[in-house]
C-alpha positions in Angstrom: 38.5 69.6 -44.6 37.1 67.7 -41.7 34.0 65.5 -41.8 32.3 67.6 -39.2 32.8 70.8 -41.3 31.3 69.1 -44.4 28.3 67.7 -42.5 27.3 71.3 -41.7 26.8 72.3 -45.4 28.2 74.6 -48.0 28.3 78.3 -48.7 27.6 79.1 -52.4 29.1 82.3 -53.7 29.7 83.7 -57.2 32.1 85.7 -59.3 29.3 88.3 -59.6 25.6 88.9 -59.2 23.5 87.0 -61.7 25.9 84.2 -62.4 23.6 81.4 -61.3 24.1 80.9 -57.5 20.5 80.0 -57.0 20.5 77.6 -60.0 23.5 75.8 -58.6 22.2 75.9 -55.0 18.9 74.3 -56.0 20.7 71.7 -58.1 23.0 71.0 -55.2 20.0 70.5 -52.8 18.5 68.0 -55.3 21.8 66.2 -55.9 22.4 65.8 -52.1 18.8 64.4 -51.7 19.4 61.9 -54.5 22.6 60.8 -52.7 20.7 60.3 -49.5 21.9 63.4 -47.8 18.9 65.5 -46.7 19.6 69.2 -46.9 17.8 72.5 -46.7 18.6 75.8 -48.3 19.1 79.3 -46.8 19.4 82.7 -48.3 20.3 84.9 -45.4 20.0 88.2 -47.3 17.9 89.0 -50.3 17.2 92.2 -52.2 14.7 92.8 -55.0 11.9 91.2 -53.0 8.1 91.5 -53.6 5.2 91.6 -51.3 3.1 88.4 -50.9 0.3 88.2 -48.4 1.9 91.0 -46.4 5.4 89.5 -46.4 8.4 90.5 -48.5 9.6 87.4 -50.4 12.4 86.7 -52.8 12.0 84.3 -55.8 15.4 82.8 -55.3 14.7 82.1 -51.6 11.4 80.6 -52.5 13.1 78.1 -54.8 15.5 77.1 -52.0 12.5 76.7 -49.7 10.7 74.5 -52.2 13.6 72.3 -52.9 14.8 71.6 -49.3 14.3 68.2 -47.6 12.1 69.7 -44.9 9.1 72.1 -44.9 10.3 75.4 -43.5 8.7 78.8 -42.8 9.9 81.4 -45.3 11.7 83.5 -42.6 13.7 80.4 -41.6 15.1 80.4 -45.1 15.4 84.2 -45.6 15.7 86.3 -42.4 16.6 89.5 -44.2 14.4 90.5 -47.2 14.4 94.0 -48.8 12.4 95.4 -51.7 14.9 97.6 -53.5 17.1 95.6 -56.0 20.3 97.3 -54.8 23.3 96.3 -52.8 22.2 94.7 -49.4 23.9 97.3 -47.1 22.1 100.1 -49.0 18.8 98.2 -49.0 19.0 97.6 -45.3 19.8 101.3 -44.6 16.8 102.4 -46.7 14.7 100.1 -44.6 16.1 101.4 -41.4 17.7 98.0 -40.6 21.2 96.7 -40.0 22.2 93.2 -41.2 23.6 91.4 -38.2 25.9 88.3 -38.5 24.6 87.1 -35.1 21.0 86.9 -36.3 22.0 85.0 -39.4 24.3 82.6 -37.5 21.5 81.9 -35.0 19.0 81.0 -37.7 21.7 78.9 -39.5 22.4 77.0 -36.3 18.7 76.3 -35.9 18.5 74.9 -39.4 21.6 72.9 -39.0 20.2 71.4 -35.8 17.0 70.2 -37.4 18.3 69.4 -40.9 21.9 68.5 -40.4 23.0 69.9 -43.8 22.4 73.5 -45.0 23.2 75.0 -48.4 23.7 78.7 -47.8 23.5 81.0 -50.8 25.3 84.3 -50.5 24.1 87.6 -52.0 25.9 89.2 -54.9 29.6 88.5 -55.0 32.2 87.5 -52.3 33.1 90.9 -51.1 29.7 92.6 -51.2 29.2 94.7 -48.0 26.4 93.7 -45.6 26.8 96.7 -43.3 29.4 99.4 -42.6 32.1 96.9 -41.4 31.1 93.4 -42.5 30.7 91.6 -45.8 29.7 88.3 -47.4 33.2 86.9 -47.0 33.0 87.5 -43.2 29.6 85.8 -43.1 30.9 82.6 -44.7 33.8 82.7 -42.2 31.5 83.2 -39.3 29.4 80.2 -40.4 32.6 78.1 -40.9 31.4 76.6 -44.1 33.4 75.3 -47.1 32.7 77.5 -50.2 31.5 76.5 -53.6 32.3 79.2 -56.2 29.9 79.7 -59.2 31.8 81.0 -62.2 29.7 82.7 -64.8 31.2 81.6 -68.1 31.5 84.6 -70.3 34.3 87.0 -71.4 36.3 88.0 -68.4 35.5 85.0 -66.3 39.1 83.9 -65.8 40.1 87.1 -64.0 36.9 87.2 -62.0 37.3 83.6 -60.9 40.9 83.9 -59.9 40.3 87.1 -58.0 37.4 85.5 -56.1 39.2 82.2 -55.5 42.2 84.1 -54.0 39.9 86.2 -51.9 38.2 83.1 -50.5 41.5 81.6 -49.4 42.7 84.9 -48.1 39.6 85.1 -45.9 40.6 81.8 -44.3 37.8 79.9 -45.9 38.1 76.5 -47.7 37.3 76.5 -51.4 35.6 73.1 -51.8 35.1 73.4 -55.5 33.8 75.5 -58.4 31.0 75.2 -60.9 31.1 76.7 -64.4 27.7 78.1 -65.5 27.4 79.0 -69.1 26.0 82.6 -69.5 27.1 83.2 -73.0 26.3 80.3 -75.4 28.3 81.9 -78.1 31.4 82.5 -76.0 34.6 82.3 -78.1 37.2 79.7 -77.1 35.0 78.4 -74.3 37.0 75.1 -74.0 40.2 77.0 -73.7 38.8 79.2 -71.0 37.6 76.2 -69.1 41.0 74.6 -69.4 42.6 77.7 -67.9 40.1 77.8 -65.1 40.8 74.1 -64.3 44.5 74.8 -64.3 44.5 78.0 -62.3 41.7 77.5 -59.7 43.1 75.3 -57.0 40.0 73.4 -56.3 38.1 70.7 -58.1 35.6 71.5 -60.9 32.3 70.0 -59.7 30.4 70.6 -62.9 30.1 72.7 -66.1 26.5 73.6 -66.8 25.2 74.4 -70.3 23.3 77.5 -71.2 19.6 77.1 -70.4 16.6 79.1 -71.8 13.4 79.6 -69.8 11.7 76.9 -71.9 14.4 74.4 -70.9 14.6 75.2 -67.2 13.2 71.9 -65.7 15.3 69.8 -68.1 18.3 72.0 -67.4 17.9 71.7 -63.7 17.7 67.9 -64.0 21.0 68.0 -66.0 22.6 70.3 -63.4 21.5 68.0 -60.6 23.0 65.0 -62.3 26.2 66.8 -63.1 26.7 68.1 -59.6 25.9 64.6 -58.1 28.8 63.2 -60.3 31.1 66.1 -59.4 30.5 65.7 -55.7 31.3 62.0 -56.0 34.5 62.6 -58.0 35.7 65.2 -55.5 35.1 62.9 -52.5 32.7 65.3 -50.9 29.8 62.8 -50.9 32.0 60.2 -49.1 32.4 62.7 -46.2 28.6 62.5 -45.7 28.5 58.7 -45.8 26.6 58.6 -49.1 
């Protein structure tokens, strides 16, 4: 992984929808800022959006916007926003639109030019379709970003993680590391599952994040930020940014 690739940012994907991609992306933005590496967030495609002042907005994209190092317009962060909480290619078709890699790449390039470092959060899982021929994996490849995989820690996570990790490599992308995010606090044999993931996923574990309730969110985010900062340092990713 070259220094020039790392300076452009990371693409955050997950083993499924709802595994904590935004949580990890926000913590990553905050960790990078603490390390002296200013970065902004981007969520190219979002579904399940709501209307605010005449504009469709997504709560996850708003979090990325709020935690970036620069003040950005909402559409710079989230160029494709759809109201239905369904798969993005379906949401786009319902809206009479087609998600276009070129539009996303152009917006990403603009952000990279002004910020230097962009944390791009995917939508759903790695192989989710964006239109009739293209998917999330192809978007990550088009942007040329190393990938951070968020693994939702619950029953079945080993299979989901290994399938996704292999698909990332098969797509010609670099798996920079993975983050375990605890979704089931009562998961049986959690330590053994983590050990299996560490052995079988051929990329460094950047952090293992605890289960967090709504009442603990800010404290949990601070913990996630600290854990990711340490993981980036251990993996050598921070050194590539001169931090």
